[in-house]
gemmi code that builds the backbone of each chain (N, CA, C; Angstrom):
import gemmi

chains = {
    "A": [
        ("UNK", (106.658, 101.718, 126.626), (105.791, 101.330, 127.716), (106.451, 100.432, 128.741)),
        ("UNK", (106.497, 100.917, 129.929), (107.202, 100.190, 131.036), (106.391, 98.917, 131.377)),
        ("UNK", (107.178, 97.823, 131.636), (106.412, 96.636, 132.017), (105.662, 96.714, 133.350)),
        ("UNK", (106.086, 97.736, 134.095), (105.463, 97.991, 135.411), (104.245, 98.975, 135.383)),
        ("UNK", (104.023, 99.553, 134.267), (102.887, 100.452, 134.058), (101.761, 99.739, 133.406)),
        ("UNK", (100.692, 99.432, 134.130), (99.592, 98.701, 133.476), (98.923, 99.630, 132.460)),
        ("UNK", (98.681, 99.081, 131.264), (98.016, 99.821, 130.146), (96.702, 99.092, 129.862)),
        ("UNK", (95.803, 99.838, 129.244), (94.512, 99.300, 128.699), (94.605, 99.094, 127.181)),
        ("UNK", (94.170, 98.009, 126.746), (94.281, 97.690, 125.344), (92.883, 97.416, 124.712)),
        ("UNK", (92.661, 97.847, 123.528), (91.543, 97.321, 122.659), (92.190, 96.490, 121.503)),
        ("UNK", (91.568, 95.322, 121.187), (92.025, 94.602, 120.087), (91.020, 94.599, 118.978)),
        ("UNK", (91.427, 95.047, 117.743), (90.476, 95.043, 116.589), (90.885, 93.966, 115.695)),
        ("UNK", (90.014, 93.019, 115.472), (90.282, 91.925, 114.531), (89.510, 92.092, 113.178)),
        ("UNK", (90.236, 92.184, 112.072), (89.503, 92.411, 110.850), (89.794, 91.213, 109.883)),
        ("UNK", (90.530, 90.251, 110.327), (90.735, 89.005, 109.462), (89.925, 87.888, 109.984)),
        ("UNK", (89.351, 87.161, 109.009), (88.432, 86.057, 109.420), (89.265, 84.782, 109.869)),
        ("UNK", (88.696, 83.955, 110.743), (89.280, 82.657, 111.050), (89.282, 81.800, 109.746)),
        ("UNK", (90.355, 81.044, 109.645), (90.507, 80.014, 108.602), (90.780, 80.564, 107.171)),
        ("UNK", (90.669, 81.899, 107.050), (91.182, 82.518, 105.830), (92.328, 83.513, 106.142)),
        ("UNK", (92.642, 83.660, 107.447), (93.674, 84.512, 107.890), (94.261, 84.011, 109.204)),
        ("UNK", (95.363, 84.527, 109.590), (96.043, 84.212, 110.905), (95.543, 85.137, 111.962)),
        ("UNK", (94.778, 86.216, 111.593), (94.566, 87.231, 112.542), (93.942, 86.807, 113.906)),
        ("UNK", (92.816, 85.957, 113.856), (92.269, 85.603, 115.155), (93.188, 84.959, 116.102)),
        ("UNK", (94.030, 84.013, 115.602), (94.943, 83.341, 116.485), (96.139, 84.162, 116.954)),
        ("UNK", (96.647, 85.032, 116.050), (97.678, 86.034, 116.453), (97.077, 86.943, 117.483)),
        ("UNK", (95.855, 87.369, 117.362), (95.257, 88.245, 118.366), (95.054, 87.514, 119.726)),
        ("UNK", (94.735, 86.277, 119.605), (94.566, 85.548, 120.923), (95.854, 85.373, 121.668)),
        ("UNK", (96.880, 85.095, 120.903), (98.222, 84.988, 121.518), (98.576, 86.284, 122.185)),
        ("UNK", (98.314, 87.337, 121.395), (98.637, 88.684, 121.979), (97.848, 89.042, 123.180)),
        ("UNK", (96.472, 88.688, 123.139), (95.600, 88.980, 124.254), (96.161, 88.276, 125.585)),
        ("UNK", (96.536, 87.003, 125.362), (97.039, 86.289, 126.496), (98.299, 86.951, 127.056)),
        ("UNK", (99.171, 87.366, 126.207), (100.339, 88.062, 126.620), (100.077, 89.333, 127.366)),
        ("UNK", (99.055, 90.026, 126.844), (98.702, 91.341, 127.467), (98.317, 91.095, 128.908)),
        ("UNK", (97.476, 90.129, 129.169), (96.972, 89.774, 130.539), (98.143, 89.229, 131.384)),
        ("UNK", (98.903, 88.422, 130.767), (100.086, 87.830, 131.532), (101.087, 88.830, 132.034)),
        ("UNK", (101.113, 89.978, 131.351), (101.993, 90.992, 131.739), (101.380, 92.112, 132.508)),
        ("UNK", (100.185, 91.816, 133.056), (99.526, 92.707, 134.001), (98.786, 93.787, 133.471)),
        ("UNK", (98.543, 93.780, 132.063), (97.825, 94.791, 131.511), (96.205, 94.466, 131.407)),
        ("UNK", (95.469, 95.455, 130.822), (94.034, 95.138, 130.826), (93.591, 95.178, 129.396)),
        ("UNK", (92.446, 94.455, 129.128), (91.891, 94.526, 127.732), (90.512, 95.123, 127.926)),
        ("UNK", (90.269, 96.325, 127.377), (88.974, 96.939, 127.539), (87.854, 96.253, 126.747)),
        ("UNK", (88.196, 95.890, 125.582), (87.262, 95.167, 124.651), (87.942, 94.638, 123.456)),
        ("UNK", (87.298, 93.677, 122.822), (87.738, 93.090, 121.620), (86.599, 93.499, 120.560)),
        ("UNK", (87.049, 94.140, 119.431), (86.146, 94.533, 118.410), (86.363, 93.870, 117.118)),
        ("UNK", (85.286, 93.178, 116.632), (85.452, 92.429, 115.338), (84.919, 93.376, 114.320)),
        ("UNK", (85.678, 93.515, 113.158), (85.341, 94.443, 112.112), (85.557, 93.785, 110.770)),
        ("UNK", (84.835, 94.161, 109.785), (85.046, 93.590, 108.415), (84.962, 92.112, 108.499)),
        ("UNK", (85.806, 91.364, 107.813), (85.643, 89.887, 107.765), (85.945, 89.322, 109.193)),
        ("UNK", (86.459, 90.024, 110.109), (86.684, 89.497, 111.480), (85.494, 89.125, 112.177)),
        ("UNK", (84.324, 89.665, 111.678), (83.001, 89.292, 112.462), (82.722, 87.757, 112.346)),
        ("UNK", (83.374, 87.078, 111.361), (83.028, 85.677, 111.201), (83.524, 84.903, 112.542)),
        ("UNK", (84.409, 85.519, 113.292), (84.837, 84.965, 114.542), (83.745, 84.766, 115.515)),
        ("UNK", (82.740, 85.597, 115.347), (81.571, 85.542, 116.310), (80.471, 84.518, 115.934)),
        ("UNK", (80.684, 83.755, 114.852), (79.769, 82.769, 114.462), (79.705, 81.546, 115.407)),
        ("UNK", (78.524, 81.235, 115.825), (78.276, 80.059, 116.549), (78.202, 78.807, 115.767)),
        ("UNK", (78.329, 78.840, 114.465), (78.124, 77.687, 113.632), (79.527, 77.251, 113.103)),
        ("UNK", (80.642, 77.888, 113.542), (81.976, 77.389, 113.136), (82.186, 76.011, 113.554)),
        ("UNK", (82.564, 75.183, 112.532), (82.717, 73.752, 112.907), (83.870, 73.142, 112.117)),
        ("UNK", (85.058, 73.478, 112.596), (86.305, 72.933, 111.880), (86.420, 71.385, 112.174)),
        ("UNK", (87.201, 70.684, 111.352), (87.514, 69.320, 111.689), (88.076, 69.124, 113.091)),
        ("UNK", (87.860, 68.011, 113.683), (88.125, 67.839, 115.133), (89.585, 67.900, 115.445)),
        ("UNK", (90.443, 67.762, 114.438), (91.867, 67.855, 114.726), (92.383, 69.283, 114.477)),
        ("UNK", (91.487, 70.231, 114.276), (91.868, 71.713, 114.188), (91.299, 72.398, 115.382)),
        ("UNK", (91.924, 73.552, 115.655), (91.394, 74.472, 116.625), (90.234, 75.180, 116.175)),
        ("UNK", (89.227, 75.203, 117.061), (87.993, 76.094, 116.821), (88.311, 77.421, 117.367)),
        ("UNK", (88.667, 78.297, 116.581), (89.166, 79.632, 116.930), (87.974, 80.497, 117.498)),
        ("UNK", (86.737, 80.334, 116.971), (85.616, 80.933, 117.504), (85.395, 80.584, 118.984)),
        ("UNK", (85.421, 79.239, 119.130), (85.219, 78.693, 120.612), (86.362, 79.181, 121.444)),
        ("UNK", (87.618, 79.106, 120.897), (88.678, 79.592, 121.832), (88.638, 80.993, 122.215)),
        ("UNK", (88.125, 81.783, 121.459), (87.902, 83.253, 121.710), (86.737, 83.362, 122.688)),
        ("UNK", (85.713, 82.651, 122.498), (84.607, 82.705, 123.378), (85.116, 82.264, 124.800)),
        ("UNK", (85.781, 81.257, 124.919), (86.308, 80.773, 126.202), (87.178, 81.837, 126.839)),
        ("UNK", (88.059, 82.416, 126.016), (89.008, 83.490, 126.572), (88.254, 84.664, 127.102)),
        ("UNK", (87.270, 85.145, 126.334), (86.413, 86.393, 126.750), (85.695, 86.052, 128.041)),
        ("UNK", (85.067, 84.816, 128.107), (84.280, 84.539, 129.196), (85.163, 84.293, 130.497)),
        ("UNK", (86.244, 83.682, 130.337), (87.034, 83.379, 131.558), (87.709, 84.666, 132.027)),
        ("UNK", (87.907, 85.736, 131.296), (88.471, 86.932, 131.685), (87.500, 88.085, 131.762)),
        ("UNK", (86.227, 87.745, 131.527), (85.169, 88.779, 131.640), (85.475, 89.946, 130.748)),
        ("UNK", (85.835, 89.711, 129.552), (86.147, 90.738, 128.623), (85.041, 90.889, 127.560)),
        ("UNK", (84.639, 92.147, 127.177), (83.516, 92.270, 126.285), (84.071, 92.067, 124.882)),
        ("UNK", (83.339, 91.373, 124.065), (83.615, 91.120, 122.656), (82.450, 91.580, 121.772)),
        ("UNK", (82.794, 92.504, 120.811), (81.670, 93.075, 119.918), (81.977, 92.831, 118.517)),
        ("UNK", (80.899, 92.493, 117.776), (81.032, 92.362, 116.402), (80.309, 93.598, 115.815)),
        ("UNK", (80.945, 94.362, 114.873), (80.322, 95.510, 114.244), (79.033, 95.198, 113.604)),
        ("UNK", (78.002, 95.902, 113.809), (76.605, 95.545, 113.341), (76.637, 95.565, 111.769)),
        ("UNK", (77.204, 96.596, 111.200), (77.140, 96.785, 109.760), (77.959, 95.588, 109.041)),
        ("UNK", (79.186, 95.384, 109.622), (79.928, 94.355, 108.970), (79.335, 92.959, 109.205)),
        ("UNK", (78.728, 92.702, 110.332), (78.200, 91.473, 110.639), (76.851, 91.173, 109.778)),
        ("UNK", (76.012, 92.141, 109.658), (74.799, 91.910, 108.822), (75.127, 91.623, 107.475)),
        ("UNK", (76.073, 92.394, 106.841), (76.499, 92.149, 105.495), (76.901, 90.694, 105.273)),
        ("UNK", (77.550, 90.095, 106.337), (78.190, 88.845, 106.184), (77.427, 87.709, 106.826)),
        ("UNK", (76.135, 87.985, 107.190), (75.311, 86.916, 107.699), (75.633, 86.502, 109.127)),
        ("UNK", (76.154, 87.372, 109.875), (76.261, 87.181, 111.358), (75.166, 88.016, 112.068)),
        ("UNK", (74.217, 87.305, 112.671), (73.012, 87.918, 113.071), (72.658, 87.413, 114.586)),
        ("UNK", (72.189, 88.383, 115.344), (71.757, 88.003, 116.675), (70.205, 87.964, 116.664)),
        ("UNK", (69.661, 87.623, 117.783), (68.251, 87.393, 117.884), (67.418, 88.708, 117.456)),
        ("UNK", (67.941, 89.773, 117.997), (67.158, 91.004, 117.708), (67.195, 91.361, 116.183)),
        ("UNK", (68.382, 91.225, 115.579), (68.390, 91.547, 114.138), (67.699, 90.499, 113.335)),
        ("UNK", (67.684, 89.267, 113.842), (66.841, 88.219, 113.172), (65.429, 88.642, 113.061)),
        ("UNK", (64.904, 89.136, 114.148), (63.525, 89.600, 114.185), (63.288, 90.804, 113.370)),
        ("UNK", (64.213, 91.706, 113.416), (64.100, 93.024, 112.637), (63.944, 92.691, 111.169)),
        ("UNK", (64.944, 91.815, 110.726), (64.999, 91.548, 109.227), (64.189, 90.274, 108.811)),
        ("UNK", (63.519, 89.727, 109.731), (62.668, 88.531, 109.562), (63.500, 87.402, 108.933)),
        ("UNK", (64.633, 87.164, 109.497), (65.577, 86.180, 109.015), (65.232, 84.733, 109.591)),
        ("UNK", (65.659, 83.598, 108.980), (65.258, 82.344, 109.516), (66.032, 81.870, 110.735)),
        ("UNK", (67.167, 82.517, 111.058), (68.027, 81.995, 112.089), (68.986, 83.132, 112.657)),
        ("UNK", (69.570, 82.898, 113.807), (70.563, 83.713, 114.289), (71.788, 82.918, 114.664)),
        ("UNK", (72.913, 83.580, 114.812), (74.133, 82.727, 114.925), (75.309, 83.495, 115.690)),
        ("UNK", (74.968, 84.401, 116.455), (76.016, 85.043, 117.265), (76.389, 84.272, 118.554)),
        ("UNK", (77.587, 83.943, 118.630), (77.989, 83.111, 119.832), (78.208, 83.946, 121.025)),
        ("UNK", (77.595, 83.738, 122.043), (77.901, 84.366, 123.433), (79.346, 84.025, 123.831)),
        ("UNK", (80.082, 84.998, 124.385), (79.654, 86.282, 124.859), (79.780, 87.497, 123.795)),
        ("UNK", (80.022, 87.162, 122.555), (80.036, 88.221, 121.578), (78.663, 88.884, 121.480)),
        ("UNK", (78.636, 90.141, 121.252), (77.384, 90.870, 121.001), (77.541, 91.664, 119.781)),
        ("UNK", (76.470, 92.080, 119.229), (76.437, 93.024, 118.084), (76.401, 94.452, 118.686)),
        ("UNK", (77.257, 95.326, 117.982), (77.271, 96.697, 118.494), (77.687, 97.597, 117.301)),
        ("UNK", (77.553, 98.926, 117.507), (77.889, 99.879, 116.438), (79.385, 100.251, 116.625)),
        ("UNK", (79.889, 101.006, 115.668), (81.232, 101.518, 115.687), (81.512, 102.450, 116.798)),
        ("UNK", (80.505, 102.876, 117.511), (80.618, 103.713, 118.730), (81.634, 103.004, 119.753)),
        ("UNK", (81.471, 101.716, 119.795), (82.348, 100.945, 120.737), (83.816, 101.073, 120.422)),
        ("UNK", (84.111, 101.056, 119.018), (85.490, 101.295, 118.627), (85.932, 102.754, 118.794)),
        ("UNK", (84.987, 103.638, 118.550), (85.357, 105.118, 118.856), (85.655, 105.296, 120.298)),
        ("UNK", (84.897, 104.692, 121.178), (85.159, 104.747, 122.596), (86.630, 104.247, 122.922)),
        ("UNK", (86.989, 103.200, 122.220), (88.323, 102.619, 122.440), (89.383, 103.626, 122.031)),
        ("UNK", (89.224, 104.161, 120.805), (90.111, 105.231, 120.234), (90.350, 106.397, 121.280)),
        ("UNK", (89.157, 106.712, 121.916), (89.197, 107.845, 122.830), (89.836, 107.448, 124.153)),
        ("UNK", (89.637, 106.293, 124.594), (89.981, 105.943, 125.993), (90.999, 104.816, 126.270)),
        ("UNK", (91.153, 103.850, 125.309), (92.152, 102.920, 125.539), (93.573, 103.384, 125.318)),
        ("UNK", (94.532, 102.903, 126.165), (95.829, 103.401, 125.895), (96.411, 102.908, 124.536)),
        ("UNK", (96.047, 101.769, 124.117), (96.581, 101.256, 122.860), (95.397, 100.494, 122.125)),
        ("UNK", (95.310, 100.783, 120.836), (94.328, 100.003, 119.977), (95.071, 99.380, 118.967)),
        ("UNK", (95.169, 97.942, 118.992), (95.937, 97.130, 118.162), (95.043, 96.453, 117.117)),
        ("UNK", (95.487, 96.441, 115.884), (94.716, 95.858, 114.802), (95.362, 94.536, 114.259)),
        ("UNK", (94.502, 93.623, 113.974), (94.953, 92.335, 113.482), (94.179, 92.118, 112.167)),
        ("UNK", (94.911, 92.267, 111.092), (94.298, 92.229, 109.723), (94.528, 90.962, 109.058)),
        ("UNK", (93.598, 90.672, 108.058), (93.819, 89.421, 107.304), (94.907, 89.403, 106.297)),
        ("UNK", (95.305, 90.629, 105.848), (96.336, 90.765, 104.775), (95.812, 90.313, 103.538)),
        ("UNK", (96.610, 90.297, 102.487), (96.214, 89.875, 101.102), (95.608, 91.044, 100.482)),
    ],
    "B": [
        ("UNK", (93.885, 114.937, 119.809), (94.225, 113.515, 119.511), (93.534, 113.085, 118.312)),
        ("UNK", (94.117, 113.407, 117.195), (93.530, 113.158, 115.864), (93.741, 111.840, 115.280)),
        ("UNK", (92.844, 111.248, 114.585), (92.972, 109.979, 113.957), (93.142, 110.125, 112.457)),
        ("UNK", (94.016, 109.269, 111.858), (94.192, 109.364, 110.406), (93.668, 108.033, 109.955)),
        ("UNK", (92.698, 108.078, 109.027), (92.191, 106.875, 108.370), (92.691, 106.819, 106.946)),
        ("UNK", (93.474, 105.740, 106.630), (94.168, 105.600, 105.426), (93.377, 104.600, 104.526)),
        ("UNK", (93.048, 104.980, 103.262), (92.435, 104.156, 102.315), (93.416, 103.843, 101.090)),
        ("UNK", (93.871, 102.571, 101.004), (94.859, 102.343, 99.987), (94.434, 101.198, 99.014)),
        ("UNK", (93.204, 100.880, 99.145), (92.624, 99.786, 98.172), (91.750, 100.455, 97.127)),
        ("UNK", (91.756, 99.937, 95.969), (90.969, 100.541, 94.907), (89.450, 100.461, 95.276)),
        ("UNK", (88.656, 101.439, 94.789), (87.225, 101.375, 94.977), (86.597, 100.169, 94.280)),
        ("UNK", (85.605, 99.573, 94.902), (84.795, 98.468, 94.328), (85.610, 97.154, 94.301)),
        ("UNK", (86.868, 97.011, 94.731), (87.531, 95.855, 94.693), (87.183, 94.937, 95.902)),
        ("UNK", (86.965, 95.570, 97.062), (86.580, 94.897, 98.276), (85.889, 95.926, 99.108)),
        ("UNK", (85.523, 95.574, 100.277), (84.811, 96.425, 101.202), (85.607, 97.291, 102.249)),
        ("UNK", (86.934, 97.138, 102.176), (87.753, 97.787, 103.120), (87.662, 99.339, 103.078)),
        ("UNK", (87.509, 99.796, 101.784), (87.354, 101.231, 101.580), (86.142, 101.863, 102.269)),
        ("UNK", (84.986, 101.133, 102.015), (83.721, 101.566, 102.554), (83.768, 101.507, 104.025)),
        ("UNK", (84.412, 100.314, 104.543), (84.365, 100.212, 105.990), (85.337, 101.178, 106.635)),
        ("UNK", (86.332, 101.580, 105.996), (87.230, 102.592, 106.398), (86.481, 103.999, 106.541)),
        ("UNK", (85.704, 104.304, 105.475), (84.860, 105.469, 105.480), (83.904, 105.464, 106.672)),
        ("UNK", (83.304, 104.261, 106.889), (82.379, 104.226, 108.054), (83.096, 104.484, 109.420)),
        ("UNK", (84.309, 104.023, 109.405), (85.058, 104.307, 110.652), (85.323, 105.885, 110.814)),
        ("UNK", (85.691, 106.524, 109.677), (85.922, 107.927, 109.709), (84.718, 108.721, 110.111)),
        ("UNK", (83.552, 108.371, 109.504), (82.345, 109.141, 109.717), (81.892, 108.808, 111.207)),
        ("UNK", (82.112, 107.657, 111.711), (81.747, 107.347, 113.067), (82.527, 108.245, 114.058)),
        ("UNK", (83.861, 108.316, 113.773), (84.637, 109.215, 114.605), (84.122, 110.621, 114.599)),
        ("UNK", (83.871, 111.124, 113.436), (83.317, 112.546, 113.312), (82.005, 112.657, 114.006)),
        ("UNK", (81.174, 111.640, 113.861), (79.832, 111.671, 114.545), (79.938, 111.753, 116.033)),
        ("UNK", (80.997, 111.264, 116.572), (81.281, 111.362, 118.029), (82.163, 112.473, 118.422)),
        ("UNK", (82.376, 113.403, 117.440), (83.198, 114.697, 117.605), (84.663, 114.236, 117.951)),
        ("UNK", (85.146, 113.204, 117.385), (86.583, 112.914, 117.508), (87.213, 113.297, 116.161)),
        ("UNK", (88.319, 114.043, 116.306), (88.916, 114.649, 115.037), (89.473, 113.488, 114.145)),
        ("UNK", (89.212, 113.630, 112.854), (89.624, 112.554, 111.919), (89.870, 113.149, 110.538)),
        ("UNK", (91.029, 112.594, 109.975), (91.395, 112.999, 108.568), (91.454, 111.752, 107.739)),
        ("UNK", (90.995, 111.911, 106.516), (91.103, 110.704, 105.536), (92.271, 110.902, 104.609)),
        ("UNK", (92.970, 109.937, 104.404), (94.147, 110.026, 103.488), (94.000, 108.805, 102.403)),
        ("UNK", (93.971, 109.212, 101.163), (93.982, 108.252, 100.079), (95.313, 108.046, 99.447)),
        ("UNK", (95.702, 106.790, 99.342), (97.027, 106.595, 98.793), (96.979, 105.404, 97.968)),
        ("UNK", (98.135, 105.074, 97.204), (98.135, 103.911, 96.271), (96.961, 103.949, 95.393)),
        ("UNK", (96.391, 102.674, 95.061), (95.299, 102.666, 94.195), (93.939, 103.306, 94.818)),
        ("UNK", (94.068, 103.460, 96.110), (92.963, 104.165, 96.837), (92.658, 105.504, 96.309)),
        ("UNK", (93.621, 106.229, 95.721), (93.237, 107.548, 95.297), (92.131, 107.575, 94.170)),
        ("UNK", (91.841, 106.413, 93.566), (90.865, 106.356, 92.630), (89.436, 106.513, 93.240)),
        ("UNK", (89.299, 106.405, 94.565), (88.093, 106.843, 95.237), (87.692, 108.275, 94.879)),
        ("UNK", (88.685, 109.076, 94.589), (88.512, 110.500, 94.469), (88.185, 110.911, 93.035)),
        ("UNK", (88.111, 109.967, 92.141), (87.893, 110.265, 90.727), (86.439, 110.710, 90.451)),
        ("UNK", (86.314, 111.812, 89.723), (84.950, 112.277, 89.410), (84.201, 111.335, 88.509)),
        ("UNK", (82.861, 111.492, 88.570), (81.972, 110.750, 87.607), (82.135, 109.220, 87.597)),
        ("UNK", (82.246, 108.742, 88.818), (82.411, 107.245, 88.900), (81.074, 106.517, 88.479)),
        ("UNK", (81.040, 105.472, 87.742), (79.936, 104.829, 87.294), (79.734, 103.476, 88.128)),
        ("UNK", (79.607, 103.612, 89.392), (79.596, 102.448, 90.267), (78.368, 101.528, 89.914)),
        ("UNK", (77.321, 102.073, 89.323), (76.164, 101.190, 89.040), (76.544, 100.189, 87.996)),
        ("UNK", (77.545, 100.388, 87.249), (77.914, 99.384, 86.242), (78.409, 98.087, 86.887)),
        ("UNK", (78.800, 98.161, 88.121), (79.297, 96.950, 88.820), (78.375, 96.738, 89.994)),
        ("UNK", (77.137, 97.305, 89.869), (76.096, 97.138, 90.851), (76.481, 97.501, 92.355)),
        ("UNK", (77.291, 98.646, 92.332), (77.609, 99.212, 93.630), (77.230, 100.673, 93.715)),
        ("UNK", (77.346, 101.198, 94.982), (76.939, 102.518, 95.107), (78.149, 103.421, 95.005)),
        ("UNK", (78.115, 104.525, 94.368), (79.157, 105.423, 94.304), (79.304, 106.128, 95.607)),
        ("UNK", (80.540, 106.414, 96.001), (80.778, 107.131, 97.386), (81.073, 108.620, 97.143)),
        ("UNK", (80.892, 109.035, 95.945), (81.248, 110.471, 95.690), (80.469, 111.404, 96.536)),
        ("UNK", (79.093, 111.170, 96.724), (78.265, 111.994, 97.560), (78.739, 111.961, 98.983)),
        ("UNK", (79.067, 110.721, 99.482), (79.476, 110.612, 100.890), (80.771, 111.375, 101.146)),
        ("UNK", (81.693, 111.295, 100.217), (82.990, 111.890, 100.323), (82.867, 113.570, 100.201)),
        ("UNK", (81.975, 113.904, 99.324), (81.768, 115.418, 99.214), (81.065, 115.943, 100.494)),
        ("UNK", (80.381, 115.106, 101.154), (79.690, 115.579, 102.423), (80.617, 115.416, 103.722)),
        ("UNK", (81.758, 114.850, 103.530), (82.653, 114.622, 104.586), (82.930, 115.785, 105.500)),
        ("UNK", (83.253, 116.972, 104.948), (83.511, 118.097, 105.765), (82.298, 118.541, 106.571)),
        ("UNK", (81.026, 118.286, 105.986), (79.862, 118.690, 106.668), (79.708, 117.871, 107.934)),
        ("UNK", (80.016, 116.573, 107.736), (79.875, 115.589, 108.884), (80.958, 115.787, 109.910)),
        ("UNK", (81.993, 116.570, 109.592), (83.018, 116.837, 110.659), (84.339, 116.275, 110.381)),
        ("UNK", (84.507, 115.625, 109.178), (85.890, 115.076, 108.843), (86.743, 116.297, 108.641)),
        ("UNK", (87.986, 116.312, 109.287), (88.677, 117.540, 109.243), (89.261, 117.850, 107.892)),
        ("UNK", (89.723, 116.827, 107.147), (90.352, 117.070, 105.835), (90.296, 115.801, 105.015)),
        ("UNK", (90.325, 115.888, 103.702), (90.469, 114.781, 102.755), (91.796, 115.038, 102.047)),
        ("UNK", (92.817, 114.012, 102.252), (94.052, 114.259, 101.641), (94.320, 113.148, 100.636)),
        ("UNK", (95.148, 113.420, 99.635), (95.541, 112.426, 98.637), (96.970, 112.461, 98.514)),
        ("UNK", (97.657, 111.257, 98.437), (99.143, 111.210, 98.254), (99.500, 111.701, 96.828)),
        ("UNK", (100.355, 112.670, 96.822), (100.725, 113.342, 95.530), (101.238, 112.342, 94.621)),
        ("UNK", (102.138, 111.492, 94.927), (102.765, 110.424, 94.014), (101.708, 109.559, 93.473)),
        ("UNK", (100.818, 109.099, 94.279), (99.802, 108.184, 93.818), (98.858, 108.812, 92.798)),
        ("UNK", (98.505, 110.157, 93.082), (97.738, 110.851, 92.137), (98.309, 110.988, 90.782)),
        ("UNK", (99.649, 111.219, 90.836), (100.455, 111.294, 89.636), (100.387, 109.996, 88.817)),
        ("UNK", (100.598, 109.027, 89.652), (100.737, 107.568, 88.995), (99.406, 107.173, 88.303)),
        ("UNK", (98.249, 107.574, 88.969), (96.968, 107.198, 88.486), (96.275, 108.352, 87.588)),
        ("UNK", (97.074, 109.319, 87.242), (96.641, 110.439, 86.290), (95.458, 111.175, 86.886)),
        ("UNK", (95.475, 111.388, 88.269), (94.499, 112.288, 88.829), (95.098, 113.651, 88.971)),
        ("UNK", (94.216, 114.621, 88.581), (94.626, 116.097, 88.643), (93.346, 116.787, 89.041)),
        ("UNK", (93.545, 118.151, 89.140), (92.442, 119.017, 89.594), (91.264, 118.916, 88.676)),
        ("UNK", (91.379, 118.577, 87.435), (90.295, 118.485, 86.560), (89.409, 117.190, 86.705)),
        ("UNK", (90.056, 116.111, 86.985), (89.259, 114.872, 87.099), (89.129, 114.369, 88.579)),
        ("UNK", (89.544, 115.127, 89.515), (89.442, 114.688, 90.896), (88.354, 115.585, 91.575)),
        ("UNK", (87.588, 114.951, 92.496), (86.530, 115.775, 93.148), (87.129, 116.927, 93.967)),
        ("UNK", (86.353, 118.020, 94.079), (87.013, 119.196, 94.785), (87.150, 118.942, 96.275)),
        ("UNK", (87.975, 119.836, 96.795), (88.106, 119.750, 98.273), (89.169, 118.840, 98.773)),
        ("UNK", (90.073, 118.320, 97.852), (91.046, 117.355, 98.357), (92.397, 118.062, 98.369)),
        ("UNK", (93.163, 117.884, 99.433), (94.516, 118.382, 99.642), (95.566, 117.346, 99.149)),
        ("UNK", (96.440, 117.645, 98.265), (97.428, 116.701, 97.943), (98.548, 116.822, 98.934)),
        ("UNK", (99.265, 115.740, 99.299), (100.324, 115.741, 100.279), (101.341, 114.707, 99.956)),
        ("UNK", (102.475, 114.657, 100.581), (103.402, 113.618, 100.474), (103.249, 112.647, 101.726)),
        ("UNK", (102.981, 111.453, 101.373), (102.811, 110.443, 102.372), (104.260, 110.131, 103.029)),
        ("UNK", (104.574, 110.445, 104.240), (105.861, 110.323, 104.776), (105.743, 110.139, 106.280)),
        ("UNK", (106.775, 109.791, 106.942), (106.781, 109.521, 108.440), (106.438, 110.866, 109.138)),
        ("UNK", (106.881, 112.023, 108.524), (106.529, 113.289, 109.238), (105.086, 113.558, 109.259)),
        ("UNK", (104.345, 113.158, 108.217), (102.934, 113.358, 108.102), (102.320, 112.480, 109.160)),
        ("UNK", (102.652, 111.210, 109.248), (102.031, 110.242, 110.254), (102.238, 110.679, 111.637)),
        ("UNK", (103.360, 111.347, 111.919), (103.673, 111.761, 113.293), (102.721, 112.833, 113.828)),
        ("UNK", (101.877, 113.405, 112.952), (100.922, 114.419, 113.429), (99.671, 113.714, 114.117)),
        ("UNK", (99.564, 112.386, 113.983), (98.311, 111.745, 114.304), (98.618, 110.826, 115.568)),
        ("UNK", (97.701, 110.816, 116.495), (97.862, 109.946, 117.611), (97.454, 108.527, 117.300)),
        ("UNK", (96.557, 108.316, 116.279), (96.048, 107.025, 115.896), (96.027, 106.963, 114.448)),
        ("UNK", (96.506, 105.930, 113.851), (96.508, 105.709, 112.384), (95.857, 104.349, 112.138)),
        ("UNK", (94.772, 104.402, 111.156), (94.089, 103.182, 110.875), (94.213, 102.936, 109.387)),
        ("UNK", (94.649, 101.699, 109.075), (94.751, 101.308, 107.646), (94.287, 99.845, 107.593)),
        ("UNK", (93.116, 99.562, 107.184), (92.442, 98.286, 107.118), (93.168, 97.418, 106.067)),
        ("UNK", (93.874, 97.965, 105.158), (94.435, 97.106, 103.994), (95.642, 96.272, 104.490)),
    ],
}
model = gemmi.Model(1)
for chain_id, residues in chains.items():
    chain = gemmi.Chain(chain_id)
    for i, (resn, *xyz) in enumerate(residues, 1):
        res = gemmi.Residue()
        res.name, res.seqid = resn, gemmi.SeqId(i, " ")
        for name, pos in zip(("N", "CA", "C"), xyz):
            atom = gemmi.Atom()
            atom.name, atom.element = name, gemmi.Element(name[0])
            atom.pos, atom.b_iso = gemmi.Position(*pos), 0.0
            res.add_atom(atom)
        chain.add_residue(res)
    model.add_chain(chain)
structure = gemmi.Structure()
structure.add_model(model)
structure.setup_entities()
């Protein structure tokens, strides 16, 4: 890839914050992508990665809040962030609509993340120049 | 522009296998060509007569046998892994092609996904 040829990226994060390095590695990568003149089509949270979309993440004050850091990054660059609906519901990540559907006592998806199906990822496979995965490992 | 989805974790040990299957079926549902490859301990997904209810899980045998109907191009299993885990034509579900997992195989695919 030439540094002079802008490319479009999708980032897929499957590792959860605080149990893996995936979210912060992905964020560093995302910043580098934009700094080098490329574009990020979307960020897709899958598997344990959906925990990054939780509005209830509350680490100690001397640790980075990776959920908040990602929210700030997505908002400031107007990038769409999606959490896979099947992964999210299994793991207790719920938006207002799903709260009502399943009659749950609360919702906790942090804006600008939204819940979406795997079709968003399929669209990335079909249309983004690069789809990069950040796994939890182990 | 075909995608290869690799499953290398044993069934029922975590959810990566199921979530990999969901990815493959989603691609097929959107008419995107996709092949599934089972390797390592993941070949045990292909074993006949799994008793998943014993660990309060759902067997994926039916899903896998329906994969061609849903549009998954092929189900492949790494030959060495099958040998290691004692899988053969008799105890493996039908419709699986055995292959050697190597760089030449991966080069056929524009996109390779391995959640493990």
